[in-house]
py3Dmol code that shows the C-alpha trace and the ligand (Angstrom):
import py3Dmol

protein = """\
ATOM      1  CA  MET A   1     159.755  13.103 -64.282  1.00  0.00           C
ATOM      2  CA  ILE A   2     159.035  16.788 -64.688  1.00  0.00           C
ATOM      3  CA  LEU A   3     157.837  18.605 -61.582  1.00  0.00           C
ATOM      4  CA  ASP A   4     155.149  20.810 -63.088  1.00  0.00           C
ATOM      5  CA  GLY A   5     155.009  24.145 -61.275  1.00  0.00           C
ATOM      6  CA  LYS A   6     152.056  25.353 -63.340  1.00  0.00           C
ATOM      7  CA  LEU A   7     150.007  22.378 -62.202  1.00  0.00           C
ATOM      8  CA  VAL A   8     150.908  23.025 -58.557  1.00  0.00           C
ATOM      9  CA  ALA A   9     150.045  26.717 -59.001  1.00  0.00           C
ATOM     10  CA  LYS A  10     146.649  25.824 -60.497  1.00  0.00           C
ATOM     11  CA  LYS A  11     145.853  23.658 -57.481  1.00  0.00           C
ATOM     12  CA  ILE A  12     146.850  26.443 -55.080  1.00  0.00           C
ATOM     13  CA  GLU A  13     144.773  28.951 -57.064  1.00  0.00           C
ATOM     14  CA  ALA A  14     141.690  26.731 -56.995  1.00  0.00           C
ATOM     15  CA  GLY A  15     141.923  26.745 -53.179  1.00  0.00           C
ATOM     16  CA  ILE A  16     142.456  30.514 -53.131  1.00  0.00           C
ATOM     17  CA  ARG A  17     139.411  31.178 -55.342  1.00  0.00           C
ATOM     18  CA  GLU A  18     137.151  29.231 -53.001  1.00  0.00           C
ATOM     19  CA  ARG A  19     138.492  30.770 -49.788  1.00  0.00           C
ATOM     20  CA  ALA A  20     138.625  34.311 -51.252  1.00  0.00           C
ATOM     21  CA  LYS A  21     134.882  34.061 -51.876  1.00  0.00           C
ATOM     22  CA  GLU A  22     134.360  32.773 -48.343  1.00  0.00           C
ATOM     23  CA  PHE A  23     136.335  35.739 -47.001  1.00  0.00           C
ATOM     24  CA  TYR A  24     134.233  38.200 -48.999  1.00  0.00           C
ATOM     25  CA  ASP A  25     130.937  36.507 -48.021  1.00  0.00           C
ATOM     26  CA  ASN A  26     131.877  36.567 -44.325  1.00  0.00           C
ATOM     27  CA  PHE A  27     133.525  39.949 -43.964  1.00  0.00           C
ATOM     28  CA  GLY A  28     132.034  42.051 -46.790  1.00  0.00           C
ATOM     29  CA  MET A  29     135.417  43.044 -48.230  1.00  0.00           C
ATOM     30  CA  LYS A  30     138.015  41.449 -50.462  1.00  0.00           C
ATOM     31  CA  ALA A  31     141.351  40.316 -49.066  1.00  0.00           C
ATOM     32  CA  SER A  32     143.872  42.782 -50.460  1.00  0.00           C
ATOM     33  CA  LEU A  33     147.581  42.962 -51.235  1.00  0.00           C
ATOM     34  CA  HIS A  34     149.387  46.301 -51.423  1.00  0.00           C
ATOM     35  CA  THR A  35     152.678  46.497 -53.283  1.00  0.00           C
ATOM     36  CA  ILE A  36     155.150  49.333 -52.990  1.00  0.00           C
ATOM     37  CA  LEU A  37     157.185  49.893 -56.119  1.00  0.00           C
ATOM     38  CA  VAL A  38     159.923  52.516 -55.903  1.00  0.00           C
ATOM     39  CA  GLY A  39     161.503  53.680 -59.155  1.00  0.00           C
ATOM     40  CA  ASN A  40     161.291  52.432 -62.703  1.00  0.00           C
ATOM     41  CA  ASP A  41     162.668  48.909 -62.798  1.00  0.00           C
ATOM     42  CA  GLU A  42     160.806  47.450 -65.798  1.00  0.00           C
ATOM     43  CA  ALA A  43     160.862  43.820 -64.613  1.00  0.00           C
ATOM     44  CA  SER A  44     159.416  44.886 -61.215  1.00  0.00           C
ATOM     45  CA  LYS A  45     156.653  46.862 -62.925  1.00  0.00           C
ATOM     46  CA  ILE A  46     155.693  43.875 -65.092  1.00  0.00           C
ATOM     47  CA  TYR A  47     155.804  41.499 -62.114  1.00  0.00           C
ATOM     48  CA  ALA A  48     153.710  43.806 -59.887  1.00  0.00           C
ATOM     49  CA  ARG A  49     151.075  44.259 -62.600  1.00  0.00           C
ATOM     50  CA  SER A  50     150.837  40.547 -63.355  1.00  0.00           C
ATOM     51  CA  LYS A  51     150.450  39.796 -59.620  1.00  0.00           C
ATOM     52  CA  LEU A  52     147.656  42.374 -59.398  1.00  0.00           C
ATOM     53  CA  ASN A  53     145.841  40.810 -62.376  1.00  0.00           C
ATOM     54  CA  SER A  54     146.130  37.341 -60.850  1.00  0.00           C
ATOM     55  CA  LEU A  55     144.787  38.646 -57.511  1.00  0.00           C
ATOM     56  CA  LYS A  56     141.762  40.193 -59.194  1.00  0.00           C
ATOM     57  CA  ASN A  57     141.077  37.051 -61.246  1.00  0.00           C
ATOM     58  CA  LEU A  58     141.008  35.070 -58.013  1.00  0.00           C
ATOM     59  CA  GLY A  59     138.432  37.311 -56.331  1.00  0.00           C
ATOM     60  CA  MET A  60     140.862  39.380 -54.286  1.00  0.00           C
ATOM     61  CA  ASP A  61     141.957  42.977 -54.513  1.00  0.00           C
ATOM     62  CA  GLY A  62     145.125  45.015 -54.429  1.00  0.00           C
ATOM     63  CA  GLU A  63     146.954  48.163 -55.332  1.00  0.00           C
ATOM     64  CA  ILE A  64     150.395  49.102 -56.605  1.00  0.00           C
ATOM     65  CA  HIS A  65     151.775  52.181 -54.843  1.00  0.00           C
ATOM     66  CA  HIS A  66     154.252  53.533 -57.367  1.00  0.00           C
ATOM     67  CA  MET A  67     156.753  55.874 -55.701  1.00  0.00           C
ATOM     68  CA  ASP A  68     159.262  58.168 -57.354  1.00  0.00           C
ATOM     69  CA  GLU A  69     162.816  56.874 -58.007  1.00  0.00           C
ATOM     70  CA  ASN A  70     164.146  59.713 -55.784  1.00  0.00           C
ATOM     71  CA  SER A  71     161.856  58.985 -52.818  1.00  0.00           C
ATOM     72  CA  LYS A  72     163.575  59.374 -49.461  1.00  0.00           C
ATOM     73  CA  GLU A  73     163.852  56.497 -46.993  1.00  0.00           C
ATOM     74  CA  GLU A  74     161.368  58.206 -44.674  1.00  0.00           C
ATOM     75  CA  ASP A  75     158.816  58.591 -47.527  1.00  0.00           C
ATOM     76  CA  VAL A  76     158.815  54.844 -48.128  1.00  0.00           C
ATOM     77  CA  ILE A  77     158.767  54.099 -44.389  1.00  0.00           C
ATOM     78  CA  ASN A  78     155.814  56.457 -43.882  1.00  0.00           C
ATOM     79  CA  LYS A  79     153.923  54.744 -46.702  1.00  0.00           C
ATOM     80  CA  LEU A  80     154.573  51.362 -45.111  1.00  0.00           C
ATOM     81  CA  LYS A  81     153.405  52.635 -41.716  1.00  0.00           C
ATOM     82  CA  GLU A  82     150.236  54.036 -43.273  1.00  0.00           C
ATOM     83  CA  LEU A  83     149.446  50.743 -45.057  1.00  0.00           C
ATOM     84  CA  SER A  84     150.318  48.703 -41.970  1.00  0.00           C
ATOM     85  CA  SER A  85     147.773  50.659 -39.911  1.00  0.00           C
ATOM     86  CA  LYS A  86     144.832  50.142 -42.322  1.00  0.00           C
ATOM     87  CA  LYS A  87     142.295  47.429 -41.484  1.00  0.00           C
ATOM     88  CA  ASP A  88     141.437  46.744 -45.136  1.00  0.00           C
ATOM     89  CA  VAL A  89     145.099  46.087 -46.059  1.00  0.00           C
ATOM     90  CA  HIS A  90     145.905  42.427 -45.420  1.00  0.00           C
ATOM     91  CA  GLY A  91     149.139  41.917 -47.301  1.00  0.00           C
ATOM     92  CA  ILE A  92     152.103  44.211 -47.950  1.00  0.00           C
ATOM     93  CA  MET A  93     155.216  43.741 -50.013  1.00  0.00           C
ATOM     94  CA  VAL A  94     158.000  45.918 -51.379  1.00  0.00           C
ATOM     95  CA  GLU A  95     159.208  45.126 -54.894  1.00  0.00           C
ATOM     96  CA  MET A  96     162.950  44.569 -55.231  1.00  0.00           C
ATOM     97  CA  PRO A  97     165.343  45.945 -56.241  1.00  0.00           C
ATOM     98  CA  LEU A  98     165.019  49.271 -54.443  1.00  0.00           C
ATOM     99  CA  PRO A  99     166.982  52.273 -55.755  1.00  0.00           C
ATOM    100  CA  LYS A 100     170.556  52.148 -54.416  1.00  0.00           C
ATOM    101  CA  HIS A 101     170.219  55.125 -52.041  1.00  0.00           C
ATOM    102  CA  LEU A 102     167.572  53.303 -49.955  1.00  0.00           C
ATOM    103  CA  LYS A 103     168.573  50.921 -47.121  1.00  0.00           C
ATOM    104  CA  LYS A 104     166.561  47.779 -47.700  1.00  0.00           C
ATOM    105  CA  GLU A 105     166.783  46.340 -44.161  1.00  0.00           C
ATOM    106  CA  LYS A 106     165.715  49.610 -42.514  1.00  0.00           C
ATOM    107  CA  ILE A 107     162.708  49.927 -44.831  1.00  0.00           C
ATOM    108  CA  LEU A 108     161.525  46.321 -44.579  1.00  0.00           C
ATOM    109  CA  LEU A 109     161.441  46.496 -40.764  1.00  0.00           C
ATOM    110  CA  ASN A 110     158.424  48.775 -41.212  1.00  0.00           C
ATOM    111  CA  ILE A 111     156.189  46.160 -42.843  1.00  0.00           C
ATOM    112  CA  ASP A 112     153.761  44.969 -40.184  1.00  0.00           C
ATOM    113  CA  PRO A 113     155.062  41.397 -39.609  1.00  0.00           C
ATOM    114  CA  GLU A 114     151.468  40.081 -39.636  1.00  0.00           C
ATOM    115  CA  LYS A 115     150.851  41.671 -43.056  1.00  0.00           C
ATOM    116  CA  ASP A 116     154.170  40.530 -44.531  1.00  0.00           C
ATOM    117  CA  VAL A 117     153.528  38.220 -47.529  1.00  0.00           C
ATOM    118  CA  ASP A 118     157.088  37.452 -48.617  1.00  0.00           C
ATOM    119  CA  GLY A 119     159.084  37.083 -45.405  1.00  0.00           C
ATOM    120  CA  GLN A 120     160.540  40.542 -45.978  1.00  0.00           C
ATOM    121  CA  ASN A 121     160.429  41.832 -42.405  1.00  0.00           C
ATOM    122  CA  PRO A 122     163.650  40.563 -40.780  1.00  0.00           C
ATOM    123  CA  SER A 123     161.674  39.560 -37.668  1.00  0.00           C
ATOM    124  CA  ASN A 124     159.869  36.932 -39.745  1.00  0.00           C
ATOM    125  CA  LEU A 125     163.232  35.529 -40.867  1.00  0.00           C
ATOM    126  CA  GLY A 126     164.169  35.360 -37.178  1.00  0.00           C
ATOM    127  CA  LEU A 127     161.004  33.387 -36.392  1.00  0.00           C
ATOM    128  CA  LEU A 128     161.853  31.013 -39.205  1.00  0.00           C
ATOM    129  CA  MET A 129     165.109  30.194 -37.388  1.00  0.00           C
ATOM    130  CA  LEU A 130     162.921  29.040 -34.488  1.00  0.00           C
ATOM    131  CA  GLY A 131     160.847  26.822 -36.770  1.00  0.00           C
ATOM    132  CA  ILE A 132     157.919  29.246 -37.085  1.00  0.00           C
ATOM    133  CA  GLU A 133     157.105  29.393 -40.804  1.00  0.00           C
ATOM    134  CA  ASP A 134     153.935  31.530 -40.807  1.00  0.00           C
ATOM    135  CA  HIS A 135     155.523  34.330 -42.828  1.00  0.00           C
ATOM    136  CA  ALA A 136     158.428  32.614 -44.589  1.00  0.00           C
ATOM    137  CA  PRO A 137     159.612  34.003 -47.967  1.00  0.00           C
ATOM    138  CA  SER A 138     157.680  32.775 -51.009  1.00  0.00           C
ATOM    139  CA  THR A 139     160.444  31.416 -53.252  1.00  0.00           C
ATOM    140  CA  PRO A 140     161.801  28.974 -50.649  1.00  0.00           C
ATOM    141  CA  ARG A 141     158.220  28.000 -49.803  1.00  0.00           C
ATOM    142  CA  ALA A 142     157.574  27.344 -53.499  1.00  0.00           C
ATOM    143  CA  VAL A 143     160.465  24.860 -53.592  1.00  0.00           C
ATOM    144  CA  ILE A 144     159.102  22.978 -50.585  1.00  0.00           C
ATOM    145  CA  ARG A 145     155.496  23.138 -51.835  1.00  0.00           C
ATOM    146  CA  ILE A 146     156.446  21.505 -55.151  1.00  0.00           C
ATOM    147  CA  LEU A 147     158.240  18.681 -53.335  1.00  0.00           C
ATOM    148  CA  GLU A 148     155.304  18.211 -50.967  1.00  0.00           C
ATOM    149  CA  GLU A 149     152.701  18.241 -53.763  1.00  0.00           C
ATOM    150  CA  TYR A 150     154.659  15.472 -55.492  1.00  0.00           C
ATOM    151  CA  ASN A 151     155.025  13.556 -52.195  1.00  0.00           C
ATOM    152  CA  VAL A 152     158.812  13.669 -52.340  1.00  0.00           C
ATOM    153  CA  PRO A 153     160.236  12.565 -48.971  1.00  0.00           C
ATOM    154  CA  ILE A 154     162.485  15.240 -47.429  1.00  0.00           C
ATOM    155  CA  ALA A 155     163.403  13.829 -43.989  1.00  0.00           C
ATOM    156  CA  SER A 156     166.957  12.447 -43.806  1.00  0.00           C
ATOM    157  CA  LYS A 157     167.702  13.459 -47.418  1.00  0.00           C
ATOM    158  CA  LYS A 158     170.961  15.196 -48.314  1.00  0.00           C
ATOM    159  CA  VAL A 159     170.075  18.597 -49.731  1.00  0.00           C
ATOM    160  CA  CYS A 160     172.416  20.975 -51.538  1.00  0.00           C
ATOM    161  CA  ILE A 161     171.329  24.595 -51.994  1.00  0.00           C
ATOM    162  CA  ILE A 162     173.487  26.709 -54.304  1.00  0.00           C
ATOM    163  CA  ASN A 163     172.631  30.221 -53.051  1.00  0.00           C
ATOM    164  CA  ARG A 164     173.198  31.888 -49.671  1.00  0.00           C
ATOM    165  CA  THR A 165     170.978  34.971 -49.923  1.00  0.00           C
ATOM    166  CA  PRO A 166     168.390  35.928 -47.256  1.00  0.00           C
ATOM    167  CA  VAL A 167     165.689  35.679 -49.953  1.00  0.00           C
ATOM    168  CA  VAL A 168     166.397  32.170 -51.219  1.00  0.00           C
ATOM    169  CA  GLY A 169     169.220  30.062 -49.755  1.00  0.00           C
ATOM    170  CA  LYS A 170     169.194  30.862 -46.033  1.00  0.00           C
ATOM    171  CA  PRO A 171     165.418  30.645 -45.449  1.00  0.00           C
ATOM    172  CA  LEU A 172     165.191  27.566 -47.667  1.00  0.00           C
ATOM    173  CA  ALA A 173     167.862  25.866 -45.563  1.00  0.00           C
ATOM    174  CA  MET A 174     165.659  26.489 -42.493  1.00  0.00           C
ATOM    175  CA  LEU A 175     162.573  25.044 -44.219  1.00  0.00           C
ATOM    176  CA  PHE A 176     164.544  21.910 -45.140  1.00  0.00           C
ATOM    177  CA  LEU A 177     166.021  21.636 -41.625  1.00  0.00           C
ATOM    178  CA  ASN A 178     162.531  21.955 -40.137  1.00  0.00           C
ATOM    179  CA  ARG A 179     161.663  18.894 -42.245  1.00  0.00           C
ATOM    180  CA  ASP A 180     164.686  16.914 -40.988  1.00  0.00           C
ATOM    181  CA  ALA A 181     166.864  17.113 -44.091  1.00  0.00           C
ATOM    182  CA  THR A 182     170.652  17.448 -43.891  1.00  0.00           C
ATOM    183  CA  VAL A 183     171.531  20.671 -45.671  1.00  0.00           C
ATOM    184  CA  THR A 184     174.670  22.032 -47.334  1.00  0.00           C
ATOM    185  CA  ILE A 185     174.640  25.635 -48.563  1.00  0.00           C
ATOM    186  CA  CYS A 186     177.030  26.451 -51.417  1.00  0.00           C
ATOM    187  CA  HIS A 187     178.068  29.850 -52.799  1.00  0.00           C
ATOM    188  CA  SER A 188     180.633  31.490 -55.034  1.00  0.00           C
ATOM    189  CA  LYS A 189     183.540  30.664 -52.689  1.00  0.00           C
ATOM    190  CA  THR A 190     182.634  26.986 -52.286  1.00  0.00           C
ATOM    191  CA  LEU A 191     185.372  24.712 -53.667  1.00  0.00           C
ATOM    192  CA  ASN A 192     184.539  21.584 -55.685  1.00  0.00           C
ATOM    193  CA  ILE A 193     180.780  22.116 -55.731  1.00  0.00           C
ATOM    194  CA  GLU A 194     180.357  19.040 -57.926  1.00  0.00           C
ATOM    195  CA  LYS A 195     181.665  16.857 -55.087  1.00  0.00           C
ATOM    196  CA  ILE A 196     178.754  18.105 -52.953  1.00  0.00           C
ATOM    197  CA  THR A 197     176.095  17.986 -55.697  1.00  0.00           C
ATOM    198  CA  LEU A 198     177.116  14.450 -56.695  1.00  0.00           C
ATOM    199  CA  GLU A 199     176.395  13.262 -53.149  1.00  0.00           C
ATOM    200  CA  SER A 200     173.070  15.127 -52.848  1.00  0.00           C
ATOM    201  CA  ASP A 201     169.579  13.684 -53.143  1.00  0.00           C
ATOM    202  CA  ILE A 202     167.934  17.088 -53.675  1.00  0.00           C
ATOM    203  CA  ILE A 203     169.705  20.006 -55.396  1.00  0.00           C
ATOM    204  CA  VAL A 204     168.327  23.544 -55.480  1.00  0.00           C
ATOM    205  CA  VAL A 205     170.147  25.848 -57.845  1.00  0.00           C
ATOM    206  CA  ALA A 206     169.662  29.648 -57.695  1.00  0.00           C
ATOM    207  CA  VAL A 207     172.864  31.150 -59.047  1.00  0.00           C
ATOM    208  CA  GLY A 208     171.576  33.330 -61.879  1.00  0.00           C
ATOM    209  CA  ARG A 209     173.746  31.649 -64.561  1.00  0.00           C
ATOM    210  CA  PRO A 210     172.294  29.632 -67.452  1.00  0.00           C
ATOM    211  CA  ASN A 211     173.449  25.988 -67.613  1.00  0.00           C
ATOM    212  CA  PHE A 212     175.347  26.231 -64.309  1.00  0.00           C
ATOM    213  CA  LEU A 213     174.222  22.790 -63.107  1.00  0.00           C
ATOM    214  CA  LYS A 214     175.348  20.150 -65.592  1.00  0.00           C
ATOM    215  CA  GLU A 215     174.683  16.462 -66.087  1.00  0.00           C
ATOM    216  CA  GLU A 216     178.098  15.369 -64.797  1.00  0.00           C
ATOM    217  CA  MET A 217     177.484  17.203 -61.481  1.00  0.00           C
ATOM    218  CA  VAL A 218     174.516  15.067 -60.381  1.00  0.00           C
ATOM    219  CA  LYS A 219     173.692  11.448 -59.680  1.00  0.00           C
ATOM    220  CA  ALA A 220     170.871   9.691 -61.535  1.00  0.00           C
ATOM    221  CA  GLU A 221     168.534   9.449 -58.494  1.00  0.00           C
ATOM    222  CA  SER A 222     168.730  13.166 -57.718  1.00  0.00           C
ATOM    223  CA  ILE A 223     165.910  15.699 -57.734  1.00  0.00           C
ATOM    224  CA  VAL A 224     166.692  19.132 -59.168  1.00  0.00           C
ATOM    225  CA  LEU A 225     164.776  22.321 -58.395  1.00  0.00           C
ATOM    226  CA  ASP A 226     165.798  25.180 -60.631  1.00  0.00           C
ATOM    227  CA  VAL A 227     165.103  28.628 -59.163  1.00  0.00           C
ATOM    228  CA  GLY A 228     167.102  30.547 -61.784  1.00  0.00           C
ATOM    229  CA  ILE A 229     165.430  32.974 -64.162  1.00  0.00           C
ATOM    230  CA  ASN A 230     167.742  34.142 -66.955  1.00  0.00           C
ATOM    231  CA  SER A 231     166.997  35.785 -70.254  1.00  0.00           C
ATOM    232  CA  VAL A 232     169.007  34.288 -73.141  1.00  0.00           C
ATOM    233  CA  ASN A 233     168.321  35.600 -76.653  1.00  0.00           C
ATOM    234  CA  GLY A 234     164.860  36.675 -75.569  1.00  0.00           C
ATOM    235  CA  LYS A 235     164.072  33.288 -74.001  1.00  0.00           C
ATOM    236  CA  ILE A 236     163.698  32.583 -70.282  1.00  0.00           C
ATOM    237  CA  VAL A 237     165.929  29.763 -69.049  1.00  0.00           C
ATOM    238  CA  GLY A 238     166.945  28.461 -65.637  1.00  0.00           C
ATOM    239  CA  ASP A 239     170.304  27.656 -64.055  1.00  0.00           C
ATOM    240  CA  ALA A 240     170.193  23.940 -64.829  1.00  0.00           C
ATOM    241  CA  ASP A 241     171.133  22.415 -68.161  1.00  0.00           C
ATOM    242  CA  PHE A 242     167.586  21.110 -68.498  1.00  0.00           C
ATOM    243  CA  ASN A 243     167.885  19.269 -71.828  1.00  0.00           C
ATOM    244  CA  SER A 244     170.655  16.965 -70.641  1.00  0.00           C
ATOM    245  CA  LEU A 245     169.552  16.699 -66.998  1.00  0.00           C
ATOM    246  CA  VAL A 246     165.974  15.739 -67.843  1.00  0.00           C
ATOM    247  CA  ASN A 247     167.239  12.439 -69.280  1.00  0.00           C
ATOM    248  CA  LYS A 248     169.377  11.656 -66.249  1.00  0.00           C
ATOM    249  CA  VAL A 249     167.799  12.754 -62.967  1.00  0.00           C
ATOM    250  CA  ALA A 250     164.729  11.363 -61.192  1.00  0.00           C
ATOM    251  CA  MET A 251     162.834  14.655 -61.138  1.00  0.00           C
ATOM    252  CA  ILE A 252     163.427  18.215 -62.329  1.00  0.00           C
ATOM    253  CA  THR A 253     161.519  21.509 -62.504  1.00  0.00           C
ATOM    254  CA  PRO A 254     161.430  23.282 -65.881  1.00  0.00           C
ATOM    255  CA  VAL A 255     162.003  27.007 -66.435  1.00  0.00           C
ATOM    256  CA  PRO A 256     159.595  28.573 -67.138  1.00  0.00           C
ATOM    257  CA  GLY A 257     156.775  26.584 -65.551  1.00  0.00           C
ATOM    258  CA  GLY A 258     158.586  25.505 -62.396  1.00  0.00           C
ATOM    259  CA  VAL A 259     159.411  27.259 -59.122  1.00  0.00           C
ATOM    260  CA  GLY A 260     158.566  30.743 -60.449  1.00  0.00           C
ATOM    261  CA  SER A 261     154.996  29.727 -61.309  1.00  0.00           C
ATOM    262  CA  VAL A 262     154.363  28.644 -57.732  1.00  0.00           C
ATOM    263  CA  THR A 263     155.994  31.693 -56.107  1.00  0.00           C
ATOM    264  CA  THR A 264     153.310  34.177 -57.199  1.00  0.00           C
ATOM    265  CA  SER A 265     150.421  31.946 -56.190  1.00  0.00           C
ATOM    266  CA  LEU A 266     152.000  31.531 -52.738  1.00  0.00           C
ATOM    267  CA  ILE A 267     152.235  35.316 -52.301  1.00  0.00           C
ATOM    268  CA  ILE A 268     148.532  35.581 -53.097  1.00  0.00           C
ATOM    269  CA  GLU A 269     147.701  32.654 -50.819  1.00  0.00           C
ATOM    270  CA  GLN A 270     149.725  34.311 -48.035  1.00  0.00           C
ATOM    271  CA  THR A 271     147.685  37.506 -48.434  1.00  0.00           C
ATOM    272  CA  LEU A 272     144.517  35.506 -47.902  1.00  0.00           C
ATOM    273  CA  LYS A 273     146.005  33.623 -44.944  1.00  0.00           C
ATOM    274  CA  ASN A 274     146.971  36.955 -43.371  1.00  0.00           C
ATOM    275  CA  ALA A 275     143.462  38.297 -44.017  1.00  0.00           C
ATOM    276  CA  PHE A 276     141.784  35.354 -42.286  1.00  0.00           C
ATOM    277  CA  ARG A 277     144.233  35.567 -39.357  1.00  0.00           C
ATOM    278  CA  GLN A 278     143.560  39.299 -38.982  1.00  0.00           C
ATOM    279  CA  MET A 279     139.884  38.362 -38.603  1.00  0.00           C
ATOM    280  CA  GLY A 280     140.769  35.766 -35.962  1.00  0.00           C
ATOM    281  CA  LYS A 281     140.194  32.824 -38.340  1.00  0.00           C
ATOM    282  CA  ILE A 282     142.455  30.145 -39.788  1.00  0.00           C
ATOM    283  CA  TYR A 283     142.960  29.712 -43.540  1.00  0.00           C
TER     284      TYR A 283
END
"""
ligand_1 = """\
48
NAP
P 172.103 36.715 -56.192
O 171.708 37.648 -55.105
O 173.061 37.166 -57.254
O 172.666 35.381 -55.511
C 173.256 34.371 -56.246
C 173.793 33.310 -55.319
O 174.500 32.369 -56.104
C 174.789 33.860 -54.284
O 174.640 33.197 -53.061
C 176.129 33.565 -54.942
O 177.179 33.363 -54.018
C 175.829 32.264 -55.639
N 176.765 32.086 -56.753
C 177.084 32.982 -57.731
N 178.007 32.452 -58.551
C 178.285 31.214 -58.088
C 179.169 30.190 -58.493
N 179.972 30.306 -59.542
N 179.201 29.038 -57.758
C 178.381 28.895 -56.694
N 177.534 29.842 -56.249
C 177.493 30.981 -56.944
O 170.828 36.195 -56.978
P 169.345 35.901 -56.412
O 168.579 37.170 -56.361
O 169.426 35.055 -55.199
O 168.767 35.043 -57.631
C 169.390 33.868 -58.115
C 168.601 33.385 -59.330
O 167.299 33.002 -58.907
C 168.380 34.445 -60.415
O 168.356 33.829 -61.681
C 167.009 35.019 -60.084
O 166.366 35.571 -61.209
C 166.308 33.779 -59.584
N 165.189 34.007 -58.654
C 164.035 33.347 -58.906
C 162.963 33.470 -58.035
C 161.725 32.650 -58.276
O 160.716 32.848 -57.638
N 161.755 31.683 -59.175
C 163.064 34.301 -56.912
C 164.284 34.955 -56.662
C 165.348 34.785 -57.542
P 177.795 34.575 -53.121
O 176.827 34.735 -51.998
O 179.109 34.060 -52.709
O 177.850 35.769 -54.027
"""
view = py3Dmol.view(width=600, height=400)
view.addModel(protein, "pdb")
view.setStyle({"model": 0}, {"cartoon": {"style": "trace"}})
view.addModel(ligand_1, "xyz")
view.setStyle({"model": 1}, {"stick": {}})
view.zoomTo()
view.show()
């Protein structure tokens, strides 16, 4: 069975459209997401613009604040402070990667935690450790949302996550733990990964290498969520060897049309959630 991320995203967007209108009707302004983009990374520019278009199509608003490649740390921090203090700014995110001379952690601390839409402020990652998921990062949430939309049981399942970054692997491990799964995190120094994947019920792969997860590494009942986004000969592919795995495993997400499709809609949904909360209401 293919876990269709586009279908899940459409369902999320239908909910957003309805509630975005409700927000506007009640408060006389559109919920808005402000993105800071520093430098000239082409993929970030495309992603920020497509997010802005989606926001507008759903009845929300937003702005991309494009800052010069040579911006100083304090310039970016001041911009974040300014946006954080504005009442008509409900969501804030900083596009990655930042230019090398900027310290990511220092900058992200200046996103108002209540306006954070992608779990970027380290304090929101800290809350996640305590089981508070209000501002968890979007990619890990997309993985969980797909499983939940397809009613896949998570409690007591053996989960293997191949990625240990603060953006994907670590927060995702917390989301799985909060749902009573038993989690193993793998990375580039893990020995005999296939021994772990073969024993796992759910496998999340986010390595950044095409065809990393192969048929012989998984059991037939397993569920594979492919977070990878790789460009091969002008085509986007994931980290799983989809064509062979799709005939073996119980469920798998495609790339494109899987986890990535849900990630953007969750960022937009989080903006709206933040907006309602800032007005003392629940989304
Ligand atoms: P990253 O920072 O390079 O992290 C890759 C992770 O994979 C690291 O934890 C690394 O281990 C591990 N790894 C690398 N080689 C490995 C190997 N041979 N065996 C086992 N583990 C290995 O990349 P990222 O930013 O997390 O992104 C990973 C992939 O997900 C990329 O394709 C990216 O485009 C995609 N992505 C998708 C979304 C989405 O929304 N769909 C969001 C973010 C990223 P070490 O820690 O030991 O280096």
